[in-house]
C-alpha positions as CSV (number, residue, x, y, z in Angstrom):
1,M,6.2,-0.5,-21.5
2,S,7.5,-3.5,-20.0
3,S,6.7,-6.1,-17.2
4,L,8.8,-6.5,-14.0
5,T,9.9,-9.6,-12.2
6,V,11.6,-9.7,-9.0
7,H,12.6,-13.1,-7.7
8,S,14.2,-13.9,-4.2
9,L,15.5,-10.5,-3.5
10,H,17.7,-9.9,-0.5
11,K,19.4,-7.0,0.8
12,Y,21.6,-6.7,3.7
13,F,22.8,-3.3,5.4
14,G,25.8,-4.9,7.4
15,A,24.0,-7.4,9.7
16,F,20.5,-5.9,9.1
17,H,18.5,-8.0,6.7
18,A,16.4,-5.2,5.0
19,I,14.6,-7.5,2.2
20,K,14.2,-10.9,3.0
21,G,13.6,-12.8,-0.2
22,A,10.9,-10.8,-2.0
23,D,9.3,-12.1,-5.2
24,L,7.2,-9.9,-7.0
25,Q,5.6,-9.9,-10.5
26,V,4.1,-6.6,-12.3
27,A,2.3,-7.2,-15.7
28,E,2.6,-4.5,-18.7
29,G,0.7,-1.8,-18.0
30,E,-0.1,-2.6,-14.2
31,F,0.1,-0.2,-11.5
32,V,1.4,-1.8,-8.3
33,T,1.9,-0.1,-5.0
34,L,4.1,-1.3,-2.1
35,L,2.4,-0.2,1.1
36,G,3.7,-0.4,4.6
37,E,5.1,1.4,7.6
38,S,8.5,3.3,7.7
39,G,11.3,0.7,7.6
40,C,9.4,-2.1,6.1
41,G,11.6,-2.3,3.1
42,K,9.5,-0.6,0.5
43,T,11.8,2.2,-0.6
44,T,14.8,-0.3,-0.4
45,S,13.0,-2.6,-2.8
46,L,12.2,0.0,-5.2
47,R,15.9,1.6,-5.2
48,C,17.1,-2.0,-6.0
49,I,14.8,-2.1,-8.9
50,A,15.9,1.2,-10.0
51,G,19.8,0.2,-9.5
52,L,20.2,2.8,-6.9
53,E,21.1,0.1,-4.3
54,M,22.9,-3.2,-5.1
55,P,21.0,-6.3,-3.8
56,S,22.9,-8.9,-1.9
57,S,21.4,-11.4,-4.0
58,G,18.4,-12.4,-6.2
59,R,17.3,-11.5,-9.8
60,I,15.6,-8.5,-11.3
61,V,14.2,-8.6,-14.8
62,I,12.6,-5.8,-16.7
63,G,10.7,-6.9,-19.9
64,D,13.1,-9.6,-21.2
65,R,16.0,-8.2,-19.9
66,V,17.8,-9.3,-16.8
67,V,19.1,-6.1,-15.1
68,F,20.5,-7.8,-11.9
69,D,21.4,-11.4,-11.2
70,G,23.3,-12.2,-8.2
71,E,24.6,-15.6,-9.3
72,R,25.5,-14.7,-12.7
73,R,27.0,-11.4,-11.6
74,I,24.8,-9.1,-13.9
75,E,24.3,-5.8,-12.7
76,I,23.2,-3.1,-15.2
77,Q,23.7,0.6,-14.4
78,P,20.8,2.8,-13.4
79,E,21.1,4.9,-16.4
80,K,20.7,1.9,-18.8
81,R,17.5,0.3,-17.1
82,E,15.2,2.3,-19.0
83,T,13.4,3.3,-15.8
84,G,11.8,6.8,-14.8
85,M,12.0,7.7,-11.1
86,V,9.9,10.3,-9.1
87,F,11.4,11.0,-5.5
88,Q,10.0,12.1,-2.5
89,S,12.0,15.3,-2.7
90,Y,11.5,17.1,-6.1
91,A,15.2,16.7,-6.7
92,L,15.2,19.9,-8.9
93,W,18.2,22.1,-9.8
94,P,17.6,25.8,-8.9
95,H,19.9,26.8,-11.7
96,L,17.7,25.2,-14.4
97,T,14.4,26.5,-15.8
98,V,11.5,24.0,-16.1
99,I,12.3,23.1,-19.9
100,E,16.0,22.8,-19.0
101,T,15.2,20.3,-16.2
102,V,12.9,18.3,-18.6
103,L,15.6,18.4,-21.4
104,Y,18.2,17.3,-19.0
105,P,17.9,13.2,-19.4
106,L,17.3,13.7,-23.1
107,R,20.5,15.4,-23.4
108,R,22.3,12.9,-21.3
109,R,20.9,10.2,-23.6
110,K,22.2,12.3,-26.7
111,V,18.8,12.8,-28.3
112,N,18.6,14.9,-31.2
113,S,18.3,18.5,-30.3
114,S,15.2,19.3,-32.3
115,E,13.6,16.0,-31.4
116,A,14.4,16.5,-27.7
117,I,12.8,20.2,-27.5
118,S,9.6,18.7,-29.2
119,R,9.4,16.0,-26.7
120,A,10.0,18.3,-23.6
121,R,7.3,20.7,-24.9
122,E,4.9,18.0,-25.5
123,I,5.2,16.5,-22.0
124,L,4.9,19.9,-20.3
125,E,1.8,20.5,-22.3
126,I,0.4,17.1,-20.8
127,V,1.3,17.9,-17.4
128,G,0.0,21.4,-17.6
129,L,3.2,23.3,-17.3
130,E,3.9,24.6,-20.7
131,Q,3.4,28.3,-19.8
132,F,6.0,27.8,-17.0
133,A,8.7,26.6,-19.5
134,N,11.1,29.3,-19.1
135,R,10.6,29.9,-15.3
136,A,13.1,28.7,-12.7
137,A,11.9,25.1,-11.7
138,T,12.3,25.8,-7.8
139,S,10.2,28.8,-8.1
140,L,7.3,26.9,-8.5
141,S,4.7,25.9,-6.1
142,G,5.2,22.3,-4.5
143,G,2.6,20.7,-6.8
144,Q,4.1,22.3,-9.8
145,Q,7.6,21.2,-9.1
146,Q,6.3,17.6,-8.3
147,R,4.7,17.9,-11.9
148,V,8.1,19.1,-13.3
149,A,9.7,15.9,-11.4
150,L,6.9,13.8,-13.2
151,A,7.5,15.4,-16.8
152,R,11.4,14.8,-16.2
153,A,10.8,11.1,-15.6
154,L,8.3,10.5,-18.4
155,V,10.2,12.5,-21.1
156,I,12.5,9.6,-21.6
157,R,9.5,7.2,-22.4
158,P,10.7,4.7,-19.9
159,Q,9.7,1.0,-19.8
160,L,9.1,1.2,-16.0
161,M,8.1,4.1,-13.8
162,L,9.1,4.1,-10.1
163,Y,7.5,6.4,-7.4
164,D,9.2,6.7,-4.2
165,E,6.6,8.4,-2.0
166,P,6.2,11.5,-4.5
167,L,3.2,13.1,-2.5
168,S,4.8,13.1,1.3
169,N,6.1,16.8,1.1
170,L,2.7,18.0,-0.1
171,D,-0.2,19.6,1.8
172,P,-3.4,17.5,1.8
173,S,-5.2,19.5,-1.2
174,L,-2.1,19.3,-3.4
175,R,-1.4,15.7,-2.4
176,R,-4.9,15.0,-4.2
177,Q,-4.1,17.0,-7.1
178,V,-0.9,15.4,-7.8
179,R,-2.3,12.0,-6.9
180,D,-5.0,12.4,-9.6
181,E,-2.5,13.7,-12.1
182,I,-0.4,10.6,-11.6
183,L,-3.2,8.3,-12.2
184,R,-4.3,10.3,-15.2
185,L,-0.8,10.3,-16.7
186,H,-0.5,6.5,-16.0
187,R,-3.8,6.0,-17.9
188,L,-2.8,8.0,-20.7
189,N,0.6,6.5,-21.3
190,G,-0.1,2.9,-20.0
191,T,3.4,2.8,-18.6
192,T,4.1,0.0,-16.1
193,S,4.6,1.6,-12.6
194,V,5.7,0.7,-9.1
195,Y,4.7,3.1,-6.4
196,V,5.7,3.4,-2.7
197,T,3.8,4.6,0.1
198,H,2.7,4.3,3.6
199,D,-0.7,6.0,2.8
200,L,-3.6,3.5,2.5
201,E,-5.9,6.0,0.9
202,E,-3.4,6.9,-1.7
203,A,-2.7,3.1,-2.4
204,M,-6.4,2.4,-2.8
205,H,-7.0,5.3,-5.3
206,L,-4.1,4.7,-7.6
207,S,-3.3,0.9,-7.7
208,D,-4.5,-2.0,-9.7
209,R,-2.8,-4.3,-7.0
210,I,-1.4,-3.7,-3.6
211,V,1.5,-5.4,-1.9
212,V,1.7,-4.9,1.8
213,M,5.1,-5.2,3.4
214,Q,6.4,-5.6,7.1
215,S,9.9,-6.0,8.1
216,G,11.3,-7.0,4.6
217,L,8.7,-9.5,3.7
218,L,5.5,-9.2,1.5
219,E,2.7,-10.0,3.7
220,Q,-0.2,-9.9,1.2
221,T,-0.9,-9.1,-2.4
222,G,-4.3,-8.4,-3.9
223,T,-6.4,-5.9,-5.5
224,P,-7.4,-2.9,-3.1
225,A,-10.9,-4.4,-2.4
226,E,-9.4,-7.7,-1.5
227,I,-6.7,-6.0,0.8
228,F,-9.4,-4.0,2.3
229,T,-12.0,-6.4,3.0
230,R,-10.2,-9.7,3.3
231,P,-6.8,-9.3,5.0
232,T,-4.8,-12.6,5.4
233,N,-3.2,-11.9,8.7
234,E,-3.6,-9.6,11.7
235,F,-0.9,-7.3,10.8
236,V,-2.5,-6.5,7.4
237,A,-5.9,-6.2,9.1
238,K,-4.8,-3.6,11.6
239,F,-2.9,-1.7,9.0
240,V,-6.0,-1.6,6.7
241,G,-8.2,-0.4,9.6
242,F,-9.7,-3.1,11.5
243,E,-9.9,-1.8,14.9
244,N,-11.8,-4.9,16.5
245,L,-9.8,-8.2,16.4
246,L,-11.2,-10.7,18.9
247,P,-9.4,-14.1,19.5
248,A,-11.8,-17.0,18.7
249,R,-11.7,-20.8,18.2
250,V,-13.4,-22.5,15.1
251,V,-16.0,-24.9,16.3
252,S,-17.3,-26.3,13.1
253,T,-17.0,-25.6,9.4
254,A,-19.9,-27.9,8.4
255,G,-22.2,-26.9,5.7
256,G,-20.1,-24.4,4.2
257,D,-20.2,-22.0,7.0
258,I,-17.7,-21.2,9.9
259,E,-18.9,-21.6,13.5
260,F,-16.7,-20.2,16.1
261,E,-16.5,-19.4,19.9
262,I,-15.3,-15.9,20.9
263,D,-12.7,-16.1,23.7
264,A,-13.7,-13.1,25.5
265,T,-17.3,-13.5,25.7
266,G,-17.9,-17.2,25.2
267,E,-20.6,-16.6,22.7
268,R,-20.9,-18.7,19.5
269,A,-21.7,-17.2,16.3
270,T,-21.7,-18.3,12.5
271,L,-20.3,-16.8,9.4
272,P,-20.2,-17.9,5.9
273,A,-16.9,-19.4,4.7
274,S,-16.4,-16.6,2.3
275,A,-15.6,-14.4,5.4
276,S,-12.1,-15.9,5.6
277,A,-9.4,-15.3,3.0
278,K,-8.0,-18.5,3.8
279,P,-9.4,-22.1,4.6
280,V,-9.9,-22.9,8.3
281,I,-10.9,-26.0,10.1
282,A,-12.4,-27.2,13.5
283,G,-10.0,-26.3,16.1
284,D,-8.0,-23.3,14.3
285,R,-7.5,-20.2,16.3
286,V,-8.7,-17.3,14.4
287,S,-9.3,-13.6,14.9
288,V,-12.7,-12.1,14.2
289,A,-12.3,-8.8,12.9
290,F,-14.6,-5.7,12.0
291,R,-14.2,-2.1,11.5
292,S,-15.5,0.3,14.0
293,A,-17.4,2.1,11.4
294,N,-19.2,-1.0,10.3
295,A,-20.8,-1.9,13.7
296,L,-24.2,-0.4,14.6
297,L,-25.0,0.7,18.3
298,H,-28.6,-0.1,19.8
299,G,-29.9,0.9,23.3
300,E,-31.7,-2.4,23.5
301,R,-31.4,-5.8,21.8
302,P,-32.7,-5.6,18.1
303,A,-36.0,-7.3,17.8
304,D,-34.9,-8.8,14.5
305,P,-30.9,-8.9,14.4
306,V,-29.2,-9.4,11.1
307,P,-27.0,-12.3,10.6
308,G,-23.6,-11.7,11.9
309,L,-22.2,-10.6,15.4
310,L,-24.3,-9.3,18.2
311,F,-22.7,-7.9,21.5
312,R,-24.1,-7.0,24.8
313,G,-22.2,-4.4,26.6
314,T,-21.7,-1.3,28.5
315,I,-20.4,2.1,27.4
316,N,-16.9,2.8,29.2
317,R,-16.0,5.9,27.3
318,V,-17.1,8.3,24.6
319,D,-14.7,10.3,22.4
320,F,-16.0,13.1,20.2
321,L,-14.1,13.2,17.0
322,G,-16.1,16.3,15.3
323,S,-18.5,14.6,12.9
324,R,-18.5,11.4,14.7
325,N,-18.2,9.9,18.0
326,E,-16.1,6.8,19.1
327,Y,-17.3,4.6,21.7
328,R,-15.1,2.1,23.8
329,I,-17.7,-0.6,24.8
330,V,-17.0,-3.5,27.2
331,S,-18.6,-6.8,26.5
332,G,-17.3,-9.5,28.7
333,D,-13.7,-9.3,28.6
334,A,-13.8,-7.8,25.1
335,H,-13.1,-4.3,24.5
336,L,-14.8,-3.1,21.2
337,R,-14.8,0.3,19.3
338,V,-17.7,1.5,17.5
339,T,-17.6,4.9,15.6
340,E,-20.9,6.4,15.1
341,S,-21.6,9.3,12.6
342,E,-23.9,12.3,13.6
343,R,-26.6,11.0,11.2
344,A,-26.6,7.6,13.1
345,Y,-26.6,9.4,16.5
346,R,-29.8,11.0,15.5
347,R,-31.5,7.9,14.1
348,E,-32.0,6.0,17.5
349,A,-32.7,7.8,20.8
350,M,-30.6,5.9,23.7
351,R,-28.2,6.8,26.2
352,R,-24.6,7.1,25.0
353,D,-22.7,8.5,27.9
354,A,-20.2,6.2,30.1
355,G,-22.2,3.6,31.8
356,A,-25.1,3.1,29.4
357,E,-26.0,-0.2,28.3
358,A,-25.6,-0.9,24.6
359,W,-25.8,-3.5,22.0
360,V,-23.4,-3.9,19.0
361,E,-24.5,-5.2,15.8
362,V,-22.3,-6.2,12.9
363,E,-23.5,-7.5,9.4
364,A,-21.8,-10.8,8.5
365,D,-20.5,-9.4,5.3
366,L,-18.6,-6.8,7.2
367,V,-16.6,-9.4,9.5
368,S,-13.4,-10.9,8.3
369,I,-12.2,-14.2,10.1
370,I,-8.4,-14.3,9.9
371,P,-6.5,-17.3,10.8
372,T,-3.6,-16.5,13.4
373,G,0.0,-16.8,12.9
374,T,-0.4,-16.7,9.1
375,A,2.1,-13.9,8.2
376,D,4.4,-14.7,5.5
377,V,7.3,-15.2,7.4
378,R,10.3,-16.9,5.6
379,K,13.7,-17.7,7.3
380,C,16.4,-16.7,5.2
381,D,20.2,-17.4,5.2
382,A,22.6,-14.7,4.8
383,R,24.1,-14.6,1.0
384,P,27.4,-12.8,0.3
385,V,27.4,-9.6,-1.6
386,P,28.5,-10.1,-5.0
387,K,31.3,-8.0,-6.3
388,F,31.0,-6.2,-9.6
389,T,33.0,-3.7,-11.8
390,A,31.6,-0.4,-12.3
391,T,30.4,-1.6,-15.8
392,G,28.6,-4.3,-14.2
393,A,30.8,-7.3,-15.2
394,A,32.0,-9.8,-12.6
395,A,35.0,-8.6,-10.8
């Protein structure tokens, strides 16, 4: 296994600036996910690492080997980078059996025939497909085909594994099965892995660390818990499910607490400094954010409210979502969302139809303070695309 370093990576498609100076480090054996919406640049970044796209500039190092350097005119071809890649489409040949598919990359590398067959059968046993070795690869189920693709990538014993949304074409139950298989194989082999997805749950389940991307920029890097609980800007907060973001102004940061005033209600509240992923000072503009599922709904003011937020409002709309209801509540000029499970619904007898009065309570530990305008936006100048020969030498 090898580490990965990406430094100041830029990629242009004509005038379109797809990757804007990305810096990324992945430690040996680490599983890192590039997470973001379609078009954010995550797959382009992965293809640059694999050598399937030539960056416009920057530097990529796998282990202690430079595989791309725009200034030094270095470009190592994809097949020489010692990477394994699993694609969104299975990319299997219909005329090859399962074992022939797995043997293919070994034969391309001129591995001794007996050793190649031994390694292919070993990896098929690991992924649970040894009994299908002589079946046509494309005759298997979707989940089995993706495991064939995994085996084909792993059999070369790559220094770095790359995954480009490998579960997108599977139905929900198969997605969970193959997701668990990917994690099991990662823990078994310890191969350094970079994974691309737009699915938050997938990223949370698999990753040691997550990198959230937007418009070619790396917005936030952190553990799944850090990304989920302490987003550093509004884009990340919305992406990871904070439905309620209320503009506010910091009044004071005395005594290790943050006192703020919410614009829409005019009310003041205090939260511990740990509620913000970044330091704030008096006068700063922030968003006070919380998830709809983390708010409690009451029919009257709680006699002993918990430290945190408390809003008085009116239910404006009720949406039935099967196992839960979602309430739209107006408090001053603020529009809040509160999601309540069936169990919570039964806990307290109160009117829950449109027009009813409601109190919304949120514990301090479940609130995040986000400084506004803190997205990691970098101004980047266009750089010319270096010219290389087919072997990677400077032209």
